[in-house]
C-alpha positions as CSV (number, residue, x, y, z in Angstrom):
1,M,183.7,-33.0,317.2
2,P,182.4,-31.2,314.0
3,A,183.3,-33.1,310.8
4,C,185.2,-30.1,309.4
5,C,187.7,-30.4,312.3
6,R,188.1,-34.1,312.1
7,R,189.5,-34.2,308.5
8,P,193.3,-34.3,308.1
9,T,195.0,-31.0,307.7
10,R,196.1,-31.7,304.1
11,E,192.5,-32.6,303.2
12,R,191.1,-29.4,304.7
13,W,193.7,-27.4,302.7
14,K,192.9,-29.3,299.5
15,S,189.2,-28.4,300.0
16,R,190.2,-24.8,300.4
17,T,192.3,-24.5,297.3
18,S,189.9,-26.5,295.1
19,R,186.6,-25.0,296.3
20,R,184.5,-23.3,293.6
21,P,181.3,-21.4,294.0
22,T,178.1,-23.1,292.8
23,G,174.6,-22.2,291.9
24,R,173.3,-18.6,292.3
25,T,176.4,-17.8,294.4
26,A,178.7,-18.7,291.5
27,G,176.9,-16.3,289.2
28,R,177.3,-13.4,291.6
29,T,180.9,-14.3,292.3
30,A,181.8,-14.5,288.6
31,R,180.4,-11.0,287.9
32,R,181.9,-9.2,290.8
33,R,185.5,-8.0,291.1
34,P,187.3,-9.7,294.0
35,G,188.2,-7.4,296.9
36,E,191.8,-7.1,298.0
37,V,191.4,-9.3,301.0
38,E,190.1,-12.0,298.7
39,R,193.0,-11.5,296.2
40,F,195.5,-11.7,299.1
41,T,193.8,-14.9,300.3
42,R,194.0,-16.4,296.8
43,L,197.7,-15.5,296.8
44,Y,198.2,-17.2,300.2
45,L,196.4,-20.4,299.0
46,A,198.1,-20.5,295.6
47,I,201.6,-20.3,297.2
48,D,200.7,-22.9,299.8
49,A,199.6,-25.2,297.0
50,T,203.0,-25.3,295.3
51,T,206.6,-26.1,296.2
52,R,208.1,-24.7,292.9
53,T,210.0,-21.5,293.4
54,S,209.3,-20.2,289.9
55,E,205.5,-20.6,290.5
56,K,205.7,-18.8,293.8
57,V,207.5,-15.9,292.3
58,S,205.0,-15.8,289.4
59,H,202.1,-15.7,291.9
60,L,203.7,-12.9,293.8
61,R,204.6,-10.9,290.7
62,D,201.0,-11.2,289.4
63,Y,199.6,-10.0,292.7
64,F,201.9,-6.9,293.0
65,A,201.5,-6.0,289.3
66,S,197.8,-5.3,289.9
67,A,197.5,-4.5,293.6
68,A,196.7,-1.0,294.7
69,P,199.7,0.6,296.5
70,A,197.8,0.9,299.8
71,D,197.2,-2.9,299.7
72,A,200.5,-3.9,298.3
73,A,202.3,-2.0,301.1
74,W,200.6,-4.2,303.7
75,A,201.2,-7.3,301.6
76,V,204.9,-6.6,301.6
77,F,204.8,-5.9,305.3
78,F,203.3,-9.3,306.0
79,L,205.2,-11.3,303.4
80,T,208.6,-10.1,304.6
81,G,207.9,-11.5,308.1
82,H,206.4,-8.6,310.0
83,R,203.4,-9.2,312.1
84,L,200.9,-7.1,314.1
85,R,201.0,-7.4,317.8
86,R,198.2,-9.5,319.2
87,V,195.7,-7.4,321.1
88,I,192.9,-9.9,322.0
89,P,193.9,-13.0,324.0
90,P,193.1,-16.3,322.4
91,K,190.9,-17.3,325.3
92,T,188.7,-14.3,324.6
93,L,188.5,-15.1,320.9
94,R,187.6,-18.8,321.7
95,A,184.7,-17.5,323.9
96,W,183.4,-15.3,321.1
97,V,183.6,-18.2,318.6
98,A,181.6,-20.4,321.1
99,E,179.0,-17.6,321.4
100,A,178.7,-17.1,317.6
101,S,178.8,-20.8,316.7
102,G,176.7,-22.3,319.5
103,Y,179.4,-24.8,320.3
104,P,180.5,-25.2,324.0
105,P,183.9,-23.7,324.9
106,W,185.4,-27.2,325.7
107,L,184.6,-28.3,322.2
108,I,186.3,-25.2,320.7
109,T,189.4,-26.1,322.7
110,A,189.2,-29.8,321.6
111,C,188.9,-28.7,318.0
112,R,191.9,-26.3,318.4
113,E,194.0,-29.3,319.6
114,R,192.9,-31.4,316.6
115,V,193.3,-28.8,313.9
116,G,196.5,-27.4,315.4
117,D,195.8,-23.7,314.5
118,L,193.4,-21.4,316.2
119,A,192.9,-19.1,313.2
120,E,191.8,-22.1,311.1
121,T,189.7,-23.6,313.9
122,M,187.8,-20.3,314.2
123,S,187.2,-20.0,310.5
124,L,185.9,-23.6,310.3
125,L,183.5,-23.3,313.3
126,L,182.0,-19.9,312.7
127,P,178.7,-19.7,310.8
128,A,178.7,-19.0,307.1
129,A,179.1,-15.3,306.2
130,E,175.9,-13.4,306.1
131,T,177.2,-10.9,303.5
132,H,180.3,-10.5,301.4
133,D,182.3,-7.3,302.0
134,P,184.9,-6.7,299.2
135,L,187.2,-5.2,301.8
136,P,190.5,-3.8,300.6
137,L,193.4,-5.3,302.5
138,H,194.6,-2.0,304.0
139,R,191.1,-1.3,305.4
140,A,190.9,-4.8,306.8
141,V,194.1,-4.0,308.8
142,E,193.7,-0.2,309.5
143,E,190.0,-0.2,310.2
144,R,189.4,-3.7,311.6
145,I,192.6,-4.6,313.5
146,A,194.6,-1.6,314.3
147,P,191.8,0.2,316.2
148,L,191.3,-2.8,318.6
149,R,194.1,-1.7,320.9
150,R,192.2,1.5,321.7
151,C,188.8,-0.2,322.3
152,D,187.1,-1.7,325.3
153,E,186.3,-5.4,325.1
154,E,182.6,-4.9,324.1
155,T,183.6,-2.7,321.2
156,Q,186.4,-5.2,320.2
157,R,183.8,-8.0,320.2
158,A,181.4,-6.0,318.0
159,L,184.1,-5.2,315.5
160,V,185.6,-8.7,315.3
161,T,182.2,-10.5,315.0
162,A,181.0,-8.0,312.4
163,T,184.1,-8.8,310.3
164,W,183.6,-12.5,310.7
165,A,180.0,-12.2,309.5
166,A,181.2,-10.3,306.4
167,L,184.0,-12.6,305.2
168,P,183.8,-16.1,303.6
169,D,185.7,-18.7,305.6
170,D,188.9,-18.6,303.4
171,M,189.2,-14.9,303.8
172,R,188.2,-15.1,307.4
173,F,191.0,-17.6,308.0
174,V,193.6,-15.2,306.6
175,W,192.1,-12.3,308.5
176,N,192.2,-14.4,311.7
177,K,195.9,-15.0,311.1
178,L,196.5,-11.3,310.9
179,L,194.4,-10.7,314.0
180,L,196.3,-13.2,316.0
181,G,199.7,-12.0,314.9
182,S,200.4,-15.5,313.7
183,F,200.5,-14.9,310.0
184,R,203.4,-16.8,308.3
185,F,203.8,-17.2,304.5
186,G,205.4,-20.0,302.5
187,V,207.9,-17.6,300.9
188,G,211.1,-16.0,302.1
189,R,212.2,-12.4,301.7
190,R,214.4,-13.4,298.7
191,L,211.4,-14.5,296.7
192,V,209.4,-11.4,297.5
193,T,212.4,-9.3,296.5
194,R,212.6,-11.1,293.2
195,A,208.9,-10.6,292.4
196,L,209.0,-6.9,293.3
197,A,212.1,-6.5,291.1
198,K,210.3,-8.0,288.2
199,V,207.3,-5.7,288.7
200,A,209.6,-2.6,289.0
201,D,212.1,-3.7,286.4
202,I,215.1,-3.0,288.6
203,E,217.8,-5.2,290.1
204,P,216.8,-7.4,293.0
205,A,219.7,-6.0,295.0
206,I,218.2,-2.6,294.9
207,V,214.8,-3.8,296.2
208,A,216.6,-5.8,298.9
209,H,218.4,-2.7,300.1
210,R,215.2,-0.6,300.1
211,L,213.5,-3.3,302.2
212,M,216.2,-3.2,304.9
213,G,215.1,-1.6,308.1
214,G,211.5,-2.5,307.4
215,L,208.8,-1.0,305.1
216,T,206.3,1.5,306.6
217,P,203.0,0.1,305.2
218,T,201.9,3.2,303.4
219,P,201.1,3.8,299.6
220,E,204.0,6.3,299.5
221,A,206.5,3.9,300.9
222,Y,205.4,1.2,298.5
223,T,205.7,3.6,295.5
224,Q,209.2,4.4,296.6
225,L,210.0,0.7,296.9
226,V,209.1,-0.1,293.3
227,A,210.3,3.2,291.8
228,S,212.9,3.1,289.0
229,E,216.4,3.3,290.2
230,A,216.9,6.9,289.0
231,D,213.8,8.1,290.9
232,V,215.0,7.2,294.4
233,V,217.9,8.4,296.4
234,E,219.0,5.8,298.9
235,A,219.6,7.6,302.1
236,G,218.6,7.8,305.7
237,L,219.7,5.2,308.3
238,R,218.8,2.1,306.3
239,P,221.3,-0.8,306.7
240,Y,222.6,-2.9,303.8
241,P,221.3,-6.4,303.0
242,F,223.5,-8.9,304.9
243,C,225.9,-11.3,303.0
244,L,225.3,-14.8,304.2
245,A,227.4,-18.0,304.1
246,H,226.7,-21.4,302.7
247,G,227.6,-24.4,304.9
248,L,230.7,-26.3,303.8
249,D,230.1,-30.1,303.7
250,D,233.5,-31.1,302.3
251,P,237.0,-30.0,303.4
252,P,237.9,-26.6,301.8
253,S,240.9,-28.3,300.1
254,E,238.2,-30.1,297.9
255,T,235.9,-27.1,297.4
256,C,237.9,-23.8,297.5
257,G,241.0,-24.4,295.4
258,S,244.2,-22.5,296.4
259,R,244.5,-21.4,300.0
260,V,246.0,-18.0,299.0
261,D,242.7,-16.9,297.5
262,W,240.8,-17.1,300.8
263,Q,240.6,-15.3,304.1
264,V,239.8,-17.4,307.2
265,E,238.2,-16.0,310.3
266,W,236.6,-17.6,313.4
267,K,232.8,-18.1,313.3
268,W,231.4,-16.6,316.4
269,D,228.1,-17.4,318.2
270,G,226.6,-14.0,318.7
271,I,224.3,-11.5,317.1
272,R,225.0,-10.4,313.5
273,A,224.7,-6.6,313.3
274,Q,225.7,-3.5,311.3
275,L,227.0,-0.4,312.9
276,L,226.1,2.8,311.0
277,R,227.5,6.3,311.4
278,R,225.7,8.7,309.1
279,G,225.9,12.4,309.8
280,D,225.5,12.8,313.6
281,D,223.4,9.6,313.9
282,V,224.6,6.2,315.0
283,V,222.5,3.1,314.7
284,V,223.1,-0.5,315.6
285,W,221.0,-2.8,313.4
286,S,220.6,-6.5,314.1
287,R,220.2,-8.9,311.3
288,G,216.6,-9.2,312.4
289,E,216.2,-5.5,311.4
290,E,215.8,-4.2,314.9
291,I,217.6,-1.2,316.3
292,V,219.5,-2.4,319.4
293,N,221.2,0.8,320.6
294,E,219.5,0.6,323.9
295,Q,220.5,-3.0,324.5
296,F,224.1,-2.2,323.6
297,P,224.7,1.5,324.4
298,E,228.5,1.1,324.6
299,I,228.7,0.0,321.0
300,A,226.5,2.9,319.9
301,A,228.7,5.3,321.9
302,A,231.8,3.8,320.2
303,G,230.2,4.2,316.8
304,A,230.1,8.0,317.4
305,D,233.9,7.9,317.0
306,L,233.7,6.5,313.5
307,P,233.9,8.9,310.6
308,P,230.5,10.0,309.2
309,G,229.5,7.9,306.3
310,T,230.8,4.6,307.7
311,T,229.0,1.2,308.0
312,L,230.6,-1.9,309.6
313,D,229.4,-5.4,309.4
314,G,230.2,-7.7,312.4
315,E,229.1,-9.8,315.3
316,I,228.0,-8.6,318.8
317,L,229.4,-10.9,321.5
318,A,229.5,-11.0,325.2
319,W,233.2,-10.5,325.7
320,S,235.7,-10.6,328.5
321,D,239.4,-11.2,328.9
322,D,239.8,-11.1,325.2
323,R,237.5,-14.0,324.5
324,P,233.7,-14.5,324.0
325,L,231.4,-15.5,326.8
326,P,228.6,-18.0,326.3
327,F,225.6,-16.9,324.3
328,A,223.5,-17.4,327.4
329,A,225.3,-14.4,328.9
330,L,224.5,-12.3,325.8
331,Q,220.9,-13.2,326.1
332,R,220.7,-11.3,329.4
333,R,221.1,-8.1,327.3
334,L,218.4,-8.9,324.8
335,G,214.9,-7.5,325.1
336,R,215.9,-4.9,327.6
337,R,214.8,-1.4,326.6
338,M,217.6,0.2,328.7
339,T,220.5,-1.9,329.9
340,Q,221.2,-1.4,333.6
341,L,224.6,-0.3,334.6
342,A,225.1,-3.4,336.7
343,L,224.3,-5.7,333.8
344,W,226.6,-3.6,331.6
345,T,229.4,-4.4,334.0
346,E,228.5,-8.1,334.5
347,V,228.1,-8.8,330.7
348,P,230.5,-6.6,328.8
349,V,230.1,-6.8,325.0
350,A,232.2,-6.2,321.9
351,F,231.5,-5.5,318.3
352,I,233.8,-7.8,316.3
353,A,233.9,-6.1,312.9
354,F,234.8,-8.2,309.9
355,D,233.7,-6.0,306.9
356,L,233.5,-2.4,305.8
357,L,230.4,-1.8,303.7
358,E,230.4,2.0,303.5
359,Q,233.4,4.4,303.6
360,S,233.2,8.2,303.5
361,G,229.6,8.0,302.5
362,G,230.3,5.7,299.5
363,D,229.1,2.2,299.0
364,A,232.2,-0.1,299.4
365,R,230.5,-3.4,298.8
366,E,231.7,-3.8,295.2
367,R,235.3,-3.6,296.2
368,P,237.1,-6.9,296.7
369,L,237.3,-8.2,300.2
370,R,241.1,-7.7,300.4
371,E,240.6,-4.0,299.9
372,R,237.7,-3.7,302.3
373,R,239.7,-5.6,304.9
374,A,242.7,-3.4,304.6
375,A,240.5,-0.3,304.9
376,L,238.8,-1.8,307.9
377,E,242.1,-2.4,309.7
378,T,243.3,1.1,309.0
379,L,240.0,2.5,310.2
380,L,240.0,0.6,313.5
381,D,243.7,1.0,314.2
382,G,243.0,4.3,316.0
383,F,240.7,2.7,318.6
384,D,242.3,1.8,321.9
385,A,242.2,-1.7,323.5
386,L,239.3,-0.7,325.8
387,S,237.0,0.1,322.9
388,P,234.2,-2.4,322.2
389,L,235.1,-2.0,318.5
390,R,237.7,-4.4,317.2
391,P,238.6,-6.1,313.9
392,A,237.8,-9.8,313.6
393,P,241.1,-11.7,314.0
394,I,242.4,-13.5,310.9
395,V,243.2,-17.2,311.5
396,P,246.9,-17.6,310.9
397,A,246.9,-20.8,308.8
398,A,249.1,-21.0,305.7
399,T,247.7,-24.3,304.4
400,W,244.3,-26.1,304.3
401,A,245.8,-28.6,306.7
402,E,246.5,-25.8,309.2
403,V,243.0,-24.5,308.6
404,A,241.6,-27.9,309.5
405,A,243.7,-27.9,312.7
406,A,242.4,-24.5,313.6
407,R,238.8,-25.7,313.2
408,A,239.5,-28.5,315.6
409,E,240.4,-25.9,318.2
410,A,237.4,-23.7,317.6
411,R,235.4,-24.8,320.7
412,T,238.3,-24.0,323.0
413,R,238.3,-20.5,321.7
414,G,234.5,-20.1,322.2
415,A,233.9,-20.3,318.4
416,E,231.5,-22.4,316.3
417,G,234.0,-23.1,313.6
418,L,235.5,-21.1,310.7
419,M,234.4,-18.5,308.1
420,I,236.2,-18.9,304.7
421,K,235.8,-15.8,302.5
422,R,237.0,-15.3,298.9
423,L,239.5,-12.4,298.8
424,D,238.6,-11.1,295.4
425,A,234.8,-11.2,296.0
426,A,232.4,-8.3,296.4
427,Y,230.1,-8.2,299.4
428,G,227.0,-10.2,298.2
429,V,223.3,-9.9,299.0
430,G,222.0,-12.9,300.8
431,R,223.5,-16.3,300.2
432,E,225.7,-16.4,297.0
433,R,227.4,-19.7,296.6
434,G,231.2,-19.6,296.5
435,V,231.6,-16.2,298.2
436,W,231.4,-17.0,301.9
437,W,231.6,-20.5,303.4
438,K,231.0,-21.5,307.0
439,W,232.8,-24.6,308.2
440,K,231.3,-25.4,311.6
441,V,232.8,-27.8,314.1
442,D,231.2,-31.3,314.1
443,P,228.2,-31.3,316.5
444,H,228.0,-33.1,319.8
445,H,225.7,-36.1,320.1
446,V,223.9,-37.8,322.9
447,D,221.4,-40.6,323.0
448,A,218.3,-39.3,324.8
449,V,214.9,-40.7,325.7
450,L,211.6,-39.3,324.4
451,I,209.6,-38.3,327.5
452,A,206.9,-35.9,326.2
453,A,205.4,-34.6,323.0
454,E,203.1,-31.9,321.6
455,R,201.1,-31.6,318.4
456,G,202.7,-29.7,315.6
457,H,201.3,-26.8,313.6
458,G,200.3,-26.1,310.0
459,R,200.7,-29.2,307.9
460,R,201.8,-31.1,310.9
461,A,198.7,-30.3,312.9
462,G,197.1,-33.4,314.4
463,L,200.4,-35.2,314.6
464,F,202.7,-35.3,317.6
465,T,205.9,-33.8,316.1
466,D,207.4,-31.6,318.9
467,Y,209.3,-33.7,321.3
468,T,211.0,-33.3,324.7
469,F,214.0,-35.5,325.4
470,G,215.6,-36.5,328.7
471,L,218.8,-38.0,330.1
472,W,219.4,-40.1,333.2
473,D,220.3,-38.4,336.4
474,G,220.5,-41.4,338.7
475,E,217.2,-43.1,338.4
476,V,215.3,-40.1,337.0
477,L,215.0,-38.8,333.4
478,V,215.6,-35.1,333.4
479,P,214.5,-33.0,330.4
480,V,217.5,-31.5,328.5
481,A,216.2,-30.6,325.0
482,K,213.3,-30.0,322.7
483,A,213.5,-30.9,319.0
484,Y,211.1,-31.3,316.1
485,S,213.3,-31.8,313.0
486,G,215.3,-34.7,311.7
487,L,212.7,-37.5,311.2
488,T,211.2,-38.8,308.0
489,N,207.4,-38.6,307.5
490,E,207.1,-42.3,308.1
491,E,209.1,-42.0,311.4
492,I,206.9,-39.1,312.5
493,R,203.8,-41.2,312.0
494,A,205.3,-44.1,313.9
495,V,206.2,-41.8,316.8
496,D,202.7,-40.3,316.7
497,R,201.2,-43.8,317.2
498,H,203.5,-44.4,320.1
499,V,202.6,-41.1,321.8
500,R,198.9,-41.9,321.5
501,A,199.3,-45.4,322.8
502,T,201.6,-44.6,325.7
503,T,200.4,-41.2,327.0
504,R,200.5,-41.4,330.9
505,E,199.7,-37.7,331.8
506,R,198.5,-34.6,330.1
507,H,199.5,-31.0,331.0
508,G,197.7,-28.8,328.6
509,P,199.0,-29.6,325.2
510,V,201.9,-31.6,326.6
511,H,201.5,-35.4,326.6
512,V,203.9,-37.2,329.0
513,V,204.7,-40.7,327.5
514,T,206.1,-43.9,328.7
515,P,209.9,-43.6,328.3
516,E,210.6,-46.3,325.7
517,L,212.1,-44.6,322.5
518,V,215.7,-43.5,322.2
519,F,217.0,-40.9,319.7
520,E,220.4,-39.6,318.8
521,I,220.3,-35.8,319.4
522,A,222.9,-33.5,317.8
523,F,223.6,-30.0,319.0
524,E,226.2,-27.3,318.5
525,R,227.2,-26.3,322.0
526,V,226.5,-26.9,325.7
527,Q,226.3,-24.1,328.2
528,A,225.6,-24.0,332.0
529,S,222.2,-22.5,332.7
530,T,220.4,-21.6,335.8
531,R,217.1,-21.3,333.9
532,H,216.8,-25.0,333.2
533,R,216.1,-27.8,335.6
534,S,219.0,-29.8,334.1
535,G,221.5,-27.0,334.7
536,V,222.5,-26.9,331.1
537,A,221.2,-25.5,327.8
538,V,222.1,-27.0,324.4
539,R,222.2,-24.9,321.2
540,F,220.3,-25.9,318.0
541,P,219.2,-29.5,319.1
542,R,217.8,-31.8,316.3
543,M,217.3,-35.5,315.9
544,T,219.8,-37.3,313.7
545,R,218.5,-40.9,314.0
546,W,216.1,-43.1,315.9
547,R,218.1,-45.5,318.0
548,T,215.9,-48.6,317.6
549,D,218.9,-50.7,318.7
550,K,218.9,-49.1,322.2
551,K,216.8,-49.6,325.2
552,P,215.9,-46.5,327.3
553,E,218.2,-47.6,330.2
554,E,221.1,-47.5,327.7
555,A,220.6,-43.8,327.0
556,D,223.2,-41.2,328.1
557,T,223.4,-39.5,331.4
558,L,223.2,-35.9,332.5
559,P,226.8,-36.0,333.9
560,T,227.9,-37.1,330.4
561,L,226.3,-34.0,328.9
562,K,227.8,-31.7,331.7
563,R,231.3,-33.0,331.0
564,L,231.0,-31.4,327.5
565,I,230.8,-28.0,329.3
566,D,234.1,-28.7,331.0
567,D,235.6,-29.4,327.6
568,G,235.4,-25.7,326.7
569,D,231.8,-25.0,325.7
570,A,231.3,-22.7,328.7
571,A,234.7,-21.1,328.7
């Protein structure tokens, strides 16, 4: 295996961020102005090299302060989590790398498994760049990636290999990530919003609102994004930034003060969404900023009965007999361009509205919750019982002790717990501590056996960190969950050694191991599932501890897990 692929991931990244030009190349590099792809790559590496939020925001601000609008627009597009759809299959790209590098295809695959990332593997194995093209970021996307979907394979190969030959390996790495549709950045939307607000000298909340619904990566759109507040009229069908809750670790009696200052609702397990009626248009926006009218046409149709200039915040749930159905039922609606009538009947849905963000065309978010709630109830009072629009029920609990008792009943109602919201608070942007709290029910736990593992990605590349766990069904271990979070770095290294020492079979990237290690697995809910061999699906599994005190034969059984369904999780 080439030496560049044998080094640990952190060492490879250290060499990237510390690399400096030398000799004659250094002189040429110092005198030329870096291209936008190079500046974007430097931003990527600088942010990856720090864990300090202030430094990340500073790097972002510096980049946007000097980037051309055409390039900044694409940078915002990628930094806020959007990706280009992959056009060329990874197998084809591996073949092109083998041809360009002279390495056999099997070695390319072996290096990919060792490195853990195809984009990085390709950049490490390809020959050094023949030239240096100071390519602007927007051209790297619009001229080198976007046209690929319209080209035959030979033209695709010529365009991709020509780009590889013109970019140094660091820039080639980032371009490969864009090409593969696997670009992820070590910043969240909130940090990007803060940096853009500093550049534009406007409030972060204004930038956050302008970003909702996605930014078209054009110079004009970016110019509007960072324009002064007075220069832009907020209009169209853009949703509002969602207010999010912080998890409540201690009882509300210790955190929230007087019970009378708070509104308590059920926390549902559905799809967070906003329902907009503006003019004659109705749009249902998911929190993932996708328009889901076609998946939920009955909600969009009901939205047409709202007064123009209305925006509701709520949860889409599979709903029948005045209670939610399991999330697995709602998943049947997702991803479908047009919901079939039969499915519409089999999986009815409801929009449980819990806030009013816009009324009569005016922004209502600064009004206190008690006023917004009263206006919401008045608004929805005219809808009949058959409408999918309904207000979120208030939990009738006069004291914190009664609130705690209601939380204990949440699973029997198909809820995840409680939402606790301050009545005098405005509707926030993102997570603002002390405005909304979520008090989820205590998770379920089972002791499960590690039966298979895969290598991780990014900084975990080269280590086995993605695990499959099984429970006993008679004499057989049946897979019931996959998890990758919850262990310390030391524990991860110990499990990695175990996987390497006890691998019995390999199925592609999956290593089947001798079943010896037992872990406590926590999860939120259990649901019956016809898609899984075990017959059940668990929500949000994670490891809570390594049960070194237990032997594999002492792990829990599949019937034990299924009994949790009978306790109300699949009602």
